[in-house]
Steps between C-alpha positions, in 0.01 A plus 500: 500500500657203325840380615778730375834383365810689394671437167869588498479497120314795343162390364488602134310228317206272559691233692730494802671236711549534873793323661671482838311596814204647312445177309539298818245714681245480218541128429584344838360739760188633329448179295447702184421276208402528135226754441550693826511879465741721692633856491855571387714815517854568387570833670426699185176651629233269357350174619392205291225244525661168409384140471712199589578292192736248652652454846832316485731410784710817485298729274143610434397605148220758478299667226439873531125561487480873569728797565370742764622857536468532878684788667532479878799735529524843660488795257854606592824326608534426871862428599582365845856522631538313828766377739393138503419325828622149577356159416135439427415864561651571157251265335206656685610850398539394137160329488322810630697732272380298201141512627490879547645563153870581551670516161861447609664406830859613556698351792680788670854475634495718812725572797280299737405223260455151651431282195745450215317494162715224350433364149333192650279717721396713202419186301272379782324833491450476123345156540273641770384772261351238265306328779364827638405620152310179427305539822400867476413510129761739365622432147830685529783394727645727763865555413768422756769758440870468572606612850588869524643726766252757626712768333476337157129421545414853615695671225375262232129559561320704236512867589134548414380208715367523853788383721418404858733368770343351813658634818376576852413865539438554131197686370161331522357324196260725311226356282536498123871580522587237242244624250641848538837371381362466149346201325813394320764602753450216744589455864828384659510390864792431735467288815798448730621177661454401862619801694404732216705734287783694661484878527761524225291282267187707565696819428641351180153412373368843589780662301394283203144636521329234713234579760498324838167345601404387849282192543359567845621494861568125521815313400425293189686202367664541160239294317211677676631844407569393142154357441326788681671771296467308172132440575438867573663599172317234302165597649532851356396382154169368634393811696 
């Protein structure tokens, strides 16, 4: 695969200019010069073969050679609500969520939460989405949603979606559960913070129509549980 670059400006014509970090990476890191071909995407769902026309100090001008309709998305929405862990573990979780096909990640505000999803933290996550998307080949960006309490997240999920909350002692995962939810309904997941959801939070979600799912007899870190459950749900469309 050719090197992939993200255009913050929607690609609508036959020319585009990259600036900022993307231009720096193409010009100074990858030494991309006139005539070199790369792949571009703008988050709209397609990717574009482009040829470098001119590489300036702070910008790289490219000519669009071909528009490719390449769909690497899941056939239904996959929403991941999670009580974020601290530090670099957030970045790891986000990277893997992008790779497995999560559509939207919602930071959950829970009773045992340990990480505060501040505006600056959310902005770091959004920047991480671009890097992970470039690496794995998706052409749409995972959306970082605004932080929500578990109550608002649970009640706001589509009533016809499959809604699963990870909690010790919950029912075992059953194959093809996501497909059974209906092709257009989608899947919503909830993963608690370190220490898990409280009994009151689990009860609240159950009242809102959520099912509790156990992920085995071992204690999993937040990011492990999130990626495991998201991966199980995503895998349903390939079985």
